[in-house]
C-alpha positions as CSV (number, residue, x, y, z in Angstrom):
1,M,-37.3,-40.5,-53.4
2,N,-36.1,-44.1,-52.7
3,H,-34.7,-45.3,-49.4
4,L,-31.5,-47.4,-49.3
5,S,-31.6,-50.8,-47.6
6,K,-31.4,-50.9,-43.8
7,T,-28.6,-53.3,-44.3
8,I,-25.2,-51.7,-44.3
9,F,-24.1,-52.8,-47.8
10,N,-20.6,-52.4,-49.1
11,F,-20.3,-53.5,-52.7
12,V,-17.3,-55.5,-54.0
13,F,-16.7,-54.7,-57.7
14,N,-15.2,-57.4,-59.9
15,F,-11.9,-55.6,-60.0
16,Y,-10.5,-56.0,-56.5
17,S,-7.2,-55.0,-55.2
18,K,-5.7,-54.7,-51.7
19,L,-2.7,-53.4,-49.9
20,L,-1.8,-53.9,-46.3
21,I,0.1,-51.0,-44.7
22,E,0.8,-49.9,-41.2
23,I,-0.7,-46.6,-40.2
24,K,-1.2,-45.9,-36.5
25,S,-4.0,-43.4,-37.0
26,Y,-6.4,-46.0,-38.4
27,C,-8.2,-48.4,-36.1
28,N,-10.8,-51.1,-35.6
29,I,-13.8,-50.1,-33.4
30,S,-15.6,-52.7,-31.4
31,N,-19.0,-52.1,-29.9
32,K,-20.4,-54.2,-27.0
33,Y,-24.1,-54.8,-26.5
34,Q,-25.8,-56.7,-23.8
35,V,-28.7,-58.4,-25.5
36,P,-31.7,-59.3,-23.2
37,G,-32.0,-63.1,-22.8
38,T,-28.4,-63.8,-23.6
39,V,-25.5,-64.5,-21.3
40,E,-22.6,-63.4,-23.5
41,P,-22.5,-59.9,-24.8
42,L,-22.9,-59.2,-28.5
43,W,-20.1,-57.4,-30.3
44,T,-20.2,-55.5,-33.6
45,S,-17.3,-53.7,-35.3
46,G,-16.4,-51.0,-37.8
47,T,-13.6,-48.6,-38.5
48,G,-12.5,-45.2,-37.2
49,I,-9.8,-42.6,-37.7
50,C,-7.9,-40.3,-35.3
51,V,-8.5,-36.7,-36.2
52,R,-6.8,-35.4,-33.0
53,K,-4.7,-37.0,-30.3
54,D,-7.8,-37.4,-28.2
55,L,-10.6,-37.8,-30.8
56,V,-11.8,-40.4,-33.2
57,M,-14.2,-40.0,-36.1
58,T,-16.4,-42.7,-37.5
59,A,-19.7,-43.4,-39.2
60,G,-22.7,-42.8,-37.0
61,H,-24.6,-45.9,-38.0
62,L,-22.0,-48.1,-36.3
63,L,-23.4,-46.8,-33.0
64,K,-27.1,-46.6,-33.9
65,L,-28.2,-49.2,-31.4
66,K,-27.9,-48.4,-27.7
67,Y,-24.5,-49.8,-26.8
68,E,-22.8,-50.6,-23.5
69,K,-19.1,-50.1,-24.3
70,I,-16.9,-48.9,-27.2
71,Y,-13.3,-49.8,-27.7
72,I,-10.7,-49.1,-30.3
73,Y,-7.7,-51.2,-31.5
74,F,-4.9,-49.9,-33.7
75,G,-3.2,-53.2,-34.7
76,N,-3.0,-54.4,-38.2
77,D,-4.6,-57.8,-37.5
78,A,-7.8,-57.4,-35.6
79,T,-9.1,-60.9,-36.0
80,I,-11.6,-61.6,-33.1
81,N,-10.6,-64.5,-30.8
82,F,-7.2,-64.7,-32.4
83,E,-5.5,-61.3,-32.0
84,V,-8.3,-59.6,-30.1
85,F,-10.1,-61.3,-27.2
86,L,-13.1,-59.1,-26.5
87,N,-14.3,-60.9,-23.4
88,K,-10.8,-60.7,-21.8
89,M,-9.8,-57.2,-22.7
90,D,-6.1,-56.4,-23.0
91,V,-5.9,-52.8,-21.7
92,D,-2.4,-52.4,-23.2
93,Y,-3.9,-52.4,-26.7
94,M,-7.6,-51.7,-26.4
95,Y,-8.7,-48.2,-25.6
96,E,-12.2,-47.3,-24.4
97,L,-14.1,-44.5,-26.1
98,E,-17.2,-42.5,-25.4
99,S,-19.4,-40.3,-27.7
100,C,-19.0,-36.5,-27.7
101,G,-22.8,-36.4,-28.1
102,R,-25.2,-35.8,-31.0
103,D,-26.5,-32.3,-30.3
104,F,-25.9,-31.7,-34.0
105,D,-29.0,-33.8,-34.8
106,Q,-31.0,-30.8,-33.6
107,I,-29.3,-28.6,-36.1
108,F,-29.0,-30.8,-39.3
109,H,-32.4,-32.0,-40.5
110,D,-31.9,-32.6,-44.2
111,P,-31.7,-36.2,-45.4
112,F,-28.3,-37.5,-46.7
113,I,-29.1,-38.0,-50.4
114,V,-27.1,-40.1,-52.9
115,T,-27.8,-40.3,-56.6
116,D,-27.7,-43.6,-58.4
117,F,-26.3,-44.5,-61.9
118,K,-29.7,-43.6,-63.5
119,G,-30.0,-40.2,-61.8
120,N,-32.5,-41.4,-59.2
121,Q,-32.1,-40.0,-55.7
122,H,-32.0,-42.1,-52.5
123,N,-32.0,-41.4,-48.8
124,W,-29.2,-43.0,-46.8
125,I,-30.2,-45.0,-43.7
126,L,-29.0,-42.2,-41.3
127,D,-29.3,-38.5,-42.2
128,N,-26.3,-37.4,-40.0
129,D,-24.1,-40.5,-40.4
130,L,-21.0,-39.3,-38.5
131,E,-19.9,-39.6,-34.9
132,V,-17.1,-38.1,-32.9
133,L,-15.7,-40.2,-30.1
134,R,-13.1,-39.3,-27.4
135,F,-10.8,-41.5,-25.4
136,K,-12.5,-42.2,-22.0
137,G,-9.4,-43.0,-20.0
138,K,-6.0,-43.9,-21.2
139,K,-4.9,-42.7,-24.6
140,P,-2.2,-44.2,-26.9
141,K,1.2,-42.6,-26.2
142,K,2.1,-42.5,-29.9
143,I,-0.6,-42.0,-32.4
144,D,-0.7,-40.3,-35.8
145,I,-3.6,-38.1,-36.9
146,L,-5.1,-37.6,-40.3
147,F,-6.2,-34.3,-41.9
148,P,-9.0,-33.3,-44.2
149,M,-8.1,-32.1,-47.7
150,L,-10.3,-30.7,-50.4
151,P,-11.3,-33.2,-53.1
152,T,-9.5,-32.7,-56.3
153,N,-12.3,-34.0,-58.6
154,D,-9.7,-35.8,-60.7
155,L,-11.5,-38.9,-61.7
156,S,-8.4,-40.4,-63.3
157,V,-6.5,-40.7,-60.0
158,D,-6.7,-43.8,-57.8
159,H,-8.5,-43.3,-54.5
160,Y,-8.9,-45.8,-51.7
161,V,-10.8,-46.7,-48.6
162,M,-8.8,-47.9,-45.6
163,G,-10.5,-50.0,-42.9
164,Y,-11.1,-53.5,-41.4
165,P,-13.3,-55.7,-43.5
166,G,-15.5,-57.8,-41.2
167,Y,-15.8,-61.6,-41.5
168,V,-18.5,-62.7,-43.9
169,T,-19.6,-66.3,-44.9
170,L,-20.1,-67.4,-48.5
171,D,-23.9,-67.5,-48.0
172,E,-23.9,-64.0,-46.6
173,F,-21.7,-62.7,-49.4
174,I,-23.9,-64.2,-52.1
175,A,-27.0,-62.8,-50.4
176,K,-25.6,-59.3,-50.4
177,H,-24.6,-59.5,-54.0
178,N,-27.7,-61.3,-55.3
179,E,-28.9,-58.2,-57.2
180,T,-26.0,-58.3,-59.6
181,T,-26.0,-60.0,-62.9
182,A,-23.2,-62.4,-61.8
183,N,-24.1,-66.1,-61.7
184,L,-23.6,-68.2,-58.6
185,T,-20.2,-69.6,-59.8
186,D,-18.8,-66.1,-60.4
187,L,-19.9,-65.0,-57.0
188,E,-18.3,-68.0,-55.4
189,N,-15.1,-67.3,-57.3
190,L,-15.3,-63.6,-56.3
191,Y,-15.7,-64.6,-52.7
192,N,-12.6,-66.9,-52.8
193,Q,-10.6,-64.0,-54.3
194,V,-11.8,-61.7,-51.6
195,I,-10.7,-64.2,-48.9
196,N,-7.3,-64.5,-50.4
197,D,-6.8,-60.8,-51.0
198,T,-7.9,-59.8,-47.5
199,R,-6.1,-62.8,-45.8
200,Y,-9.5,-64.0,-44.4
201,F,-10.8,-60.6,-43.5
202,Q,-10.4,-58.5,-40.3
203,K,-7.0,-57.1,-41.2
204,K,-6.3,-53.5,-41.8
205,T,-6.8,-53.2,-45.6
206,V,-6.7,-50.7,-48.4
207,C,-9.3,-51.0,-51.1
208,I,-8.2,-49.1,-54.2
209,G,-10.5,-47.9,-57.0
210,E,-11.8,-44.9,-58.8
211,V,-14.2,-42.0,-58.1
212,N,-17.5,-42.1,-59.9
213,K,-18.7,-38.6,-59.0
214,S,-17.7,-36.0,-56.4
215,D,-19.8,-33.0,-55.2
216,K,-19.8,-30.9,-52.1
217,K,-21.6,-33.4,-49.9
218,V,-21.0,-36.9,-51.2
219,I,-18.4,-38.8,-53.2
220,T,-19.4,-42.0,-55.0
221,H,-16.7,-44.4,-55.8
222,R,-15.8,-47.9,-57.0
223,C,-13.4,-49.0,-54.3
224,P,-14.1,-52.6,-53.5
225,T,-15.2,-52.4,-49.9
226,L,-16.8,-54.9,-47.5
227,G,-18.9,-54.5,-44.4
228,G,-16.8,-53.4,-41.4
229,M,-15.0,-50.7,-43.4
230,S,-17.7,-48.1,-42.7
231,G,-16.2,-45.2,-40.8
232,G,-12.8,-45.5,-42.6
233,I,-11.2,-42.8,-44.6
234,F,-11.8,-42.2,-48.3
235,A,-8.6,-40.7,-49.6
236,N,-6.5,-39.8,-52.7
237,I,-3.6,-42.3,-53.2
238,E,-1.2,-39.4,-54.0
239,H,-1.5,-37.7,-50.6
240,K,-0.3,-39.1,-47.3
241,R,-2.1,-38.5,-44.0
242,K,-5.0,-36.8,-45.7
243,F,-8.5,-37.8,-46.4
244,L,-11.3,-36.5,-48.6
245,G,-14.3,-38.1,-46.8
246,V,-15.5,-40.7,-44.4
247,H,-16.7,-44.0,-46.1
248,L,-20.2,-44.9,-45.2
249,G,-21.3,-47.9,-47.3
250,G,-22.8,-48.6,-50.7
251,A,-25.5,-50.2,-52.8
252,Q,-25.7,-52.1,-56.1
253,D,-27.3,-49.2,-58.1
254,I,-25.1,-46.3,-56.8
255,G,-21.8,-47.9,-56.0
256,N,-20.0,-47.1,-52.7
257,F,-19.9,-43.6,-51.2
258,A,-18.4,-41.4,-48.6
259,I,-19.5,-38.2,-47.0
260,S,-17.2,-35.4,-48.2
261,V,-15.1,-33.3,-45.8
262,T,-16.8,-30.3,-47.5
263,H,-20.2,-31.5,-46.3
264,P,-21.6,-28.9,-43.8
265,L,-22.1,-31.6,-41.2
266,F,-18.4,-32.7,-41.4
267,W,-17.2,-29.1,-41.2
268,Y,-19.5,-28.4,-38.2
269,L,-18.1,-31.4,-36.3
270,Y,-14.5,-30.7,-37.3
271,E,-14.7,-27.0,-36.3
272,K,-16.5,-27.7,-33.1
273,Y,-14.4,-30.6,-31.7
274,V,-11.1,-30.6,-33.5
275,L,-10.2,-27.0,-34.2
276,D,-8.9,-24.9,-31.3
277,D,-6.0,-22.5,-31.2
278,Q,-3.6,-25.0,-29.7
279,F,-4.4,-27.6,-32.4
280,I,-4.0,-25.1,-35.2
281,K,-0.8,-23.6,-33.7
282,D,0.9,-27.0,-33.5
283,K,3.7,-27.0,-36.1
284,K,2.9,-30.6,-37.1
285,N,-0.7,-29.6,-38.0
286,R,-0.4,-26.1,-39.5
287,K,0.9,-27.1,-42.9
288,H,-1.9,-29.6,-43.4
289,L,-4.8,-27.3,-42.7
290,K,-4.3,-24.0,-44.6
291,E,-6.2,-24.8,-47.8
292,Y,-9.0,-26.5,-46.0
293,L,-9.5,-23.7,-43.6
294,D,-9.2,-21.1,-46.4
295,Y,-12.0,-22.9,-48.2
296,F,-14.4,-22.3,-45.3
297,N,-13.0,-18.8,-44.8
298,Y,-12.2,-19.8,-41.2
299,K,-11.6,-16.8,-39.0
300,H,-12.6,-15.2,-35.7
301,S,-13.5,-11.7,-34.9
302,L,-11.0,-10.0,-32.5
303,Q,-9.2,-6.8,-32.0
304,K,-7.2,-6.1,-28.9
305,V,-7.4,-3.3,-26.4
306,F,-4.4,-3.8,-24.1
307,D,-5.0,-3.0,-20.5
308,Q,-3.7,-3.2,-17.0
309,D,-6.3,-3.6,-14.2
310,G,-9.0,-2.3,-16.6
311,K,-7.0,0.8,-17.7
312,I,-6.0,1.2,-21.3
313,I,-2.4,0.9,-22.2
314,G,-1.8,3.6,-24.8
315,Q,-4.3,6.2,-25.9
316,I,-7.5,6.4,-28.0
317,V,-8.0,9.9,-29.4
318,P,-10.7,10.9,-31.9
319,F,-10.8,13.8,-34.3
320,N,-13.4,16.6,-34.0
321,S,-15.3,18.0,-37.0
322,R,-12.4,20.4,-37.8
323,S,-9.9,17.5,-38.2
324,K,-8.3,18.4,-34.9
325,L,-7.5,15.8,-32.1
326,V,-9.6,16.4,-29.1
327,K,-6.7,15.8,-26.7
328,V,-3.2,17.2,-26.5
329,V,-0.6,14.6,-27.6
330,A,3.0,14.8,-28.7
331,N,3.4,15.5,-32.4
332,K,-0.3,16.4,-32.6
333,E,0.1,18.2,-35.9
334,F,1.6,15.1,-37.6
335,Y,-1.5,13.1,-36.9
336,E,-3.7,16.0,-38.1
337,K,-1.8,16.5,-41.4
338,T,-2.0,12.7,-42.1
339,S,-5.7,12.3,-41.3
340,G,-7.2,13.7,-44.6
341,A,-6.2,10.6,-46.6
342,V,-7.9,8.2,-44.3
343,G,-11.6,7.2,-44.9
344,R,-14.2,4.8,-43.6
345,I,-15.2,2.1,-46.1
346,F,-18.8,0.9,-46.3
347,I,-19.6,-2.4,-48.0
348,K,-23.1,-3.2,-49.1
349,Y,-24.5,-6.8,-49.2
350,Q,-27.9,-8.0,-50.4
351,V,-28.6,-10.9,-48.0
352,P,-31.2,-13.5,-49.1
353,G,-34.3,-13.3,-47.0
354,K,-33.7,-9.6,-46.0
355,V,-35.5,-6.7,-47.6
356,E,-33.0,-4.0,-46.6
357,P,-29.3,-4.3,-47.5
358,V,-26.8,-5.2,-44.9
359,W,-23.8,-2.9,-44.5
360,T,-20.4,-3.6,-43.0
361,S,-17.4,-1.3,-42.6
362,G,-13.7,-0.9,-42.3
363,T,-10.9,1.6,-42.9
364,G,-8.9,2.6,-46.0
365,F,-6.5,5.3,-47.2
366,C,-5.5,7.0,-50.4
367,V,-2.1,5.9,-51.8
368,K,-2.7,7.8,-55.1
369,K,-5.3,10.3,-56.2
370,D,-7.4,7.5,-57.7
371,L,-6.5,4.6,-55.5
372,V,-7.3,3.4,-52.0
373,M,-5.6,0.6,-50.1
374,T,-7.2,-1.5,-47.3
375,A,-7.2,-4.9,-45.7
376,G,-8.6,-7.7,-47.9
377,H,-10.7,-9.3,-45.3
378,I,-13.0,-6.3,-44.8
379,L,-14.6,-7.2,-48.2
380,T,-15.7,-10.6,-46.9
381,F,-19.0,-11.1,-45.1
382,E,-18.7,-12.1,-41.4
383,V,-20.0,-15.7,-40.8
384,D,-22.2,-16.2,-37.8
385,T,-20.9,-19.5,-36.4
386,T,-24.0,-19.8,-34.1
387,A,-26.4,-19.7,-37.1
388,P,-27.8,-22.8,-38.8
389,I,-25.3,-24.4,-41.0
390,E,-27.2,-23.5,-44.2
391,T,-27.1,-19.9,-43.2
392,Q,-23.3,-20.1,-42.5
393,E,-22.8,-21.5,-45.9
394,M,-24.8,-18.7,-47.5
395,Q,-22.8,-16.1,-45.6
396,R,-19.5,-17.7,-46.5
397,N,-20.2,-17.4,-50.2
398,L,-21.9,-14.0,-50.1
399,K,-20.4,-11.4,-52.4
400,Y,-20.6,-7.6,-51.9
401,E,-22.8,-5.5,-54.1
402,K,-21.2,-2.0,-53.6
403,V,-18.2,-0.4,-51.9
404,Y,-18.1,3.3,-50.8
405,I,-15.6,5.5,-48.9
406,Y,-16.3,8.5,-46.7
407,F,-13.5,10.9,-45.6
408,G,-15.5,12.8,-42.9
409,N,-14.3,12.6,-39.3
410,D,-17.7,11.6,-37.9
411,A,-18.9,8.5,-39.8
412,T,-21.7,7.5,-37.5
413,M,-24.1,5.3,-39.4
414,G,-27.7,6.6,-39.4
415,V,-26.6,10.1,-38.1
416,E,-23.8,11.5,-40.3
417,V,-23.9,8.8,-42.9
418,I,-27.3,7.7,-44.2
419,L,-26.4,4.6,-46.2
420,N,-29.8,3.9,-47.8
421,K,-30.0,7.5,-49.1
422,M,-26.5,8.0,-50.4
423,D,-25.1,11.6,-50.5
424,V,-23.0,11.6,-53.6
425,D,-21.2,14.8,-52.6
426,Y,-19.5,13.0,-49.8
427,M,-19.6,9.3,-50.5
428,Y,-17.4,7.9,-53.3
429,E,-18.0,4.5,-54.9
430,L,-15.0,2.2,-55.2
431,E,-14.3,-1.0,-57.2
432,S,-11.6,-3.7,-56.7
433,C,-8.5,-3.7,-59.0
434,G,-8.7,-7.5,-58.8
435,R,-6.9,-10.2,-57.0
436,D,-4.8,-11.8,-59.7
437,F,-1.9,-11.6,-57.2
438,E,-3.4,-14.6,-55.4
439,Q,-1.8,-16.8,-58.1
440,L,1.6,-15.3,-57.4
441,F,1.7,-15.3,-53.6
442,K,1.2,-18.8,-52.1
443,D,3.1,-18.5,-48.8
444,P,1.2,-18.1,-45.5
445,F,1.4,-14.8,-43.7
446,S,3.3,-15.8,-40.6
447,V,3.6,-14.0,-37.3
448,T,5.3,-15.1,-34.1
449,D,3.4,-15.1,-30.8
450,F,4.6,-14.1,-27.3
451,N,5.9,-17.6,-26.7
452,G,8.0,-17.7,-29.9
453,K,5.6,-19.9,-31.8
454,P,4.8,-19.1,-35.5
455,N,1.2,-18.6,-36.5
456,N,-0.6,-18.1,-39.8
457,W,-2.9,-15.2,-40.3
458,I,-6.0,-15.9,-42.4
459,P,-6.4,-14.8,-45.1
460,A,-2.7,-15.0,-46.2
461,N,-2.9,-12.2,-48.8
462,D,-4.8,-9.7,-46.6
463,L,-4.6,-6.6,-48.8
464,E,-6.9,-5.0,-51.4
465,V,-6.4,-2.1,-53.8
466,L,-9.5,-0.2,-54.8
467,R,-10.0,2.5,-57.4
468,F,-12.6,5.2,-57.5
469,K,-15.3,4.1,-59.9
470,G,-16.3,7.6,-60.8
471,T,-14.6,11.0,-60.3
472,P,-12.2,11.0,-57.3
473,P,-12.5,13.7,-54.7
474,A,-11.3,17.1,-56.1
475,S,-8.7,17.6,-53.4
476,I,-7.5,14.6,-51.5
477,D,-4.2,13.9,-49.7
478,I,-2.2,10.8,-50.3
479,L,0.1,8.9,-47.9
480,F,3.5,7.4,-48.7
481,P,5.2,4.2,-47.5
482,M,8.4,4.6,-45.4
483,L,10.8,2.0,-44.1
484,P,10.1,0.9,-40.5
485,T,12.7,2.4,-38.1
486,N,12.6,-0.6,-35.6
487,D,12.8,1.9,-32.7
488,L,10.6,0.3,-30.1
489,S,10.7,3.4,-27.8
490,V,8.9,5.6,-30.3
491,D,5.1,6.0,-30.2
492,H,3.3,4.4,-33.2
493,Y,-0.4,4.5,-34.1
494,V,-3.2,3.0,-36.0
495,M,-5.6,5.5,-37.6
496,G,-9.0,4.3,-38.5
497,Y,-12.7,4.2,-37.6
498,P,-13.6,1.9,-34.6
499,G,-17.0,0.3,-35.3
500,H,-19.7,0.3,-32.7
501,V,-19.4,-2.6,-30.3
502,N,-21.8,-3.3,-27.4
503,L,-20.6,-4.4,-23.9
504,D,-21.5,-8.1,-24.4
505,K,-19.5,-8.4,-27.6
506,F,-16.6,-6.5,-26.1
507,I,-16.5,-8.9,-23.1
508,T,-16.7,-11.9,-25.4
509,D,-13.8,-10.7,-27.5
510,H,-11.6,-10.2,-24.4
511,K,-12.8,-13.2,-22.4
512,G,-9.5,-15.1,-23.2
513,T,-7.6,-12.6,-21.0
514,S,-7.0,-12.8,-17.3
515,V,-8.9,-9.6,-16.7
516,K,-11.8,-9.8,-14.3
517,L,-15.4,-9.1,-15.5
518,I,-15.7,-5.8,-13.5
519,D,-12.4,-4.6,-15.0
520,L,-13.6,-5.5,-18.5
521,E,-16.8,-3.5,-17.9
522,N,-14.7,-0.5,-16.7
523,L,-12.4,-0.9,-19.7
524,Y,-15.4,-0.8,-22.0
525,K,-16.7,2.4,-20.4
526,Q,-13.3,4.0,-20.8
527,V,-13.1,3.0,-24.5
528,F,-16.6,4.2,-25.1
529,I,-15.8,7.6,-23.7
530,D,-12.3,7.9,-25.2
531,S,-13.5,7.1,-28.7
532,N,-16.4,9.5,-28.4
533,H,-18.9,6.7,-28.8
534,F,-17.1,4.9,-31.6
535,E,-17.5,5.4,-35.4
536,R,-15.2,8.5,-35.6
537,K,-11.8,8.9,-37.2
538,T,-9.5,8.0,-34.4
539,V,-5.8,7.5,-33.6
540,C,-4.9,4.5,-31.4
541,I,-1.4,5.2,-29.9
542,G,0.9,2.6,-28.5
543,K,4.3,0.9,-28.9
544,V,5.8,-1.6,-31.4
545,I,6.4,-5.1,-30.0
546,K,8.4,-6.5,-32.8
547,S,9.2,-5.4,-36.4
548,E,10.2,-7.8,-39.1
549,M,10.4,-7.7,-42.8
550,N,6.9,-9.0,-43.3
551,V,4.9,-8.2,-40.2
552,I,4.9,-5.6,-37.4
553,T,3.3,-6.6,-34.0
554,H,2.2,-3.7,-31.8
555,R,0.2,-2.7,-28.7
556,C,-1.9,0.1,-30.1
557,P,-5.4,-0.2,-28.5
558,T,-7.5,-0.9,-31.6
559,L,-11.1,-2.0,-32.1
560,G,-13.0,-3.8,-34.9
561,G,-13.4,-1.4,-37.8
562,T,-9.9,-0.1,-37.8
563,S,-8.6,-2.9,-40.0
564,G,-7.3,-1.5,-43.2
565,G,-6.1,1.7,-41.5
566,I,-2.5,2.9,-41.6
567,F,0.1,1.8,-39.0
568,A,2.6,4.7,-38.7
569,S,5.3,6.4,-36.6
570,S,4.2,9.4,-34.6
571,Q,7.3,11.2,-35.7
572,H,6.4,11.5,-39.4
573,E,3.5,13.1,-41.2
574,R,1.8,11.6,-44.3
575,K,3.8,8.4,-44.0
576,F,2.9,4.9,-43.0
577,I,5.0,1.8,-42.3
578,G,2.2,-0.8,-42.6
579,V,-1.4,-1.6,-43.0
580,H,-3.2,-2.6,-39.8
581,L,-5.0,-6.0,-40.1
582,G,-6.2,-7.1,-36.6
583,G,-4.9,-9.0,-33.6
584,G,-5.1,-11.7,-31.0
585,H,-4.4,-12.3,-27.4
586,D,-1.3,-14.3,-28.0
587,I,0.5,-12.0,-30.5
588,G,-0.8,-8.5,-29.9
589,N,-2.2,-6.5,-32.8
590,L,-0.4,-6.7,-36.2
591,A,0.2,-4.9,-39.4
592,I,1.5,-6.1,-42.7
593,S,4.8,-4.2,-43.3
594,V,5.4,-2.0,-46.4
595,T,8.5,-4.2,-46.9
596,H,6.4,-7.3,-47.3
597,P,6.7,-8.7,-50.9
598,L,3.0,-8.6,-51.4
599,F,2.7,-4.9,-50.4
600,W,5.6,-4.0,-52.6
601,Y,4.1,-5.9,-55.5
602,L,0.8,-4.1,-55.2
603,Y,2.4,-0.7,-54.7
604,K,4.7,-1.2,-57.7
605,T,2.0,-2.6,-59.9
606,Y,-0.8,-0.1,-59.2
607,V,0.8,3.1,-57.7
608,L,4.2,3.5,-59.2
609,D,4.5,5.0,-62.7
610,D,7.2,7.5,-63.9
611,Q,5.0,10.5,-63.5
612,F,4.0,9.6,-59.9
613,I,7.6,8.9,-58.9
614,Q,8.8,12.2,-60.4
615,D,6.0,14.2,-58.6
616,N,6.7,12.5,-55.3
617,R,10.4,11.8,-55.3
618,K,11.2,13.3,-52.0
619,H,8.7,11.1,-50.2
620,L,9.6,7.9,-52.0
621,E,13.4,8.0,-52.5
622,Q,14.5,5.9,-49.5
623,Y,11.7,3.4,-50.0
624,L,12.5,2.9,-53.7
625,I,16.2,2.6,-53.0
626,Y,15.5,-0.2,-50.5
627,F,13.9,-2.2,-53.3
628,N,16.6,-1.1,-55.8
629,H,13.8,0.4,-57.9
630,I,15.9,3.6,-58.6
631,K,18.7,2.3,-60.7
632,I,20.8,5.4,-61.2
633,Y,20.8,9.1,-60.7
634,I,21.9,11.4,-63.6
635,R,22.6,14.9,-62.3
636,S,23.5,18.0,-64.2
637,L,24.4,21.6,-63.2
638,S,21.1,23.0,-64.5
639,N,18.7,20.2,-63.6
640,T,18.4,17.0,-61.7
641,N,17.1,14.1,-63.7
642,V,16.4,10.6,-62.4
643,V,16.2,7.5,-64.5
644,Y,13.9,4.9,-63.0
645,S,13.9,1.2,-63.7
646,T,11.5,-1.6,-62.9
647,Q,14.2,-3.7,-61.4
648,M,13.0,-5.3,-58.1
649,K,15.1,-6.6,-55.3
650,E,14.9,-10.3,-54.5
651,H,13.5,-11.0,-51.1
652,P,13.4,-14.3,-49.1
653,K,10.2,-16.1,-49.2
654,N,7.9,-16.0,-46.2
655,E,8.8,-18.5,-43.5
656,K,6.4,-21.4,-43.7
657,S,4.3,-21.9,-40.6
658,K,1.0,-23.6,-40.1
659,S,-1.4,-22.3,-37.5
660,R,-4.2,-19.9,-37.6
661,L,-4.7,-16.6,-35.8
662,K,-7.8,-14.9,-34.6
663,R,-8.3,-11.7,-36.6
664,S,-10.7,-8.8,-36.9
665,Q,-13.7,-9.1,-39.1
666,N,-15.2,-5.7,-40.0
């Protein structure tokens, strides 16, 4: 393994082009050092970018020496002692920064490796060559921010680095390029061209070129950069306000290179310092972040038990072994007649480094004798954001090995359900019907919070249809979709299997509320008792907050593990109006409505056939009429025949909104 030169080396290729543009999110960073034995301070400079109104990202090596002060300047001409007077600071244009710290050096220990044109590998001068800075005092009143986007890997598209090339003399320029095959005259001519194109350096500049190679961690390119541009964005010329990486430097035998926004270090810093609920909810940010956050399967674990002074709002009522509710509630028989179709789903993963398989769980329900519907996210492995970054990456990409469903009322793992010794008489294996619909449904799943702000649920297409892999249960009930009534006074419920949660996790999930610690402890005790120690088929009864075409928000007191269960009206048996997904403090809990275009597409594609419709006409008629799926009735005196069509009603597309919600991970 070779080590790249300690000199920060940006290589100017013989094709050089430039473009000056005004962009207020891009800036020159100046670092002040007080060198022992000198009277005047020493200043160095580089480039940085605003990734949030209060945060700047740059290359870490710019700050490798112990500095005294850091300032940032957003003007287009940053010529020292002409536009910028460092020893007489103009506080109206220069903003002081401070580091957010480098605790990540204790987490990331791998070298930053770059491969040269011959396939040899080199270590860059600094393993973790990124730095996040915050404004120390005054911040600019009007400042744009830039957003990461996934590299396209299209080598034919022009890319660019934007930054401030530092001043360099002819001798310094020749010394830095002396390893090339160019003769002295050619280097002098190249230097003169660079002077003319950059207008004597130190101006905000775009260096346009091509990508050599792009992988998950590093992007090598032939954009003709100079020293001083380290810390600038590396971006695709076809996208505005987006960047693919942070430019670091270069060398003769590898070209120039940037650290990719998909590098685990970049993601760690972006998630830690930039991403919070407010940032993601901001309507100016949401549209830019969806694909990037989806790539990292970005999500939080949260279900909401609503309370007042530590007392549950609503009811949590489990079933006993005879499929009877253990408490007297209104319309008790409707719940009990509905419960047979609801089962607990178990997902098996073989995690690297572990001998025994890891099991997770959620809820699902039968929509046809051979089909089960659930929430899509329960089939993704939960990422431990406190784990080392390599572990997080492994978890994010982990695929499940097996999926089973169990319809018993007590599904306690290790007691009633022995997962490592499967009882084939009660456990039924499932397999996915596929997710081809991802190519058809591109809109975000939008829900409005209590303050009227739209938010995006992640994942956007949070449904999954599973089929029995072998023989389905001999006698199994099925449930039918019905149109939401929009009656907010009627009790509604989620039916599912709350997973076991300990006190610490419960408090963590609810710490964003105003409830005192002692009240949370009391609330946990009440939930523990009411649910009969978790892991049993349970109804969580509450009220609807708001019902729309695509989403229903509600205050049913759910827990993790109930995702994928039915959301239903207490006044109807064997019917459901949505699939419960999860929740958050700002929106309540939520279900995807049966009138959502995605649900209708899946139901029409996998469930509805002529025989099924004829067999279940009385349950489906109003629902199918809503979608104009029943074209015409042909009635006779002796018989009633119905001609069915595949015509589908056009629905408006989902409203586009761009922030992320916390949601349950089971």
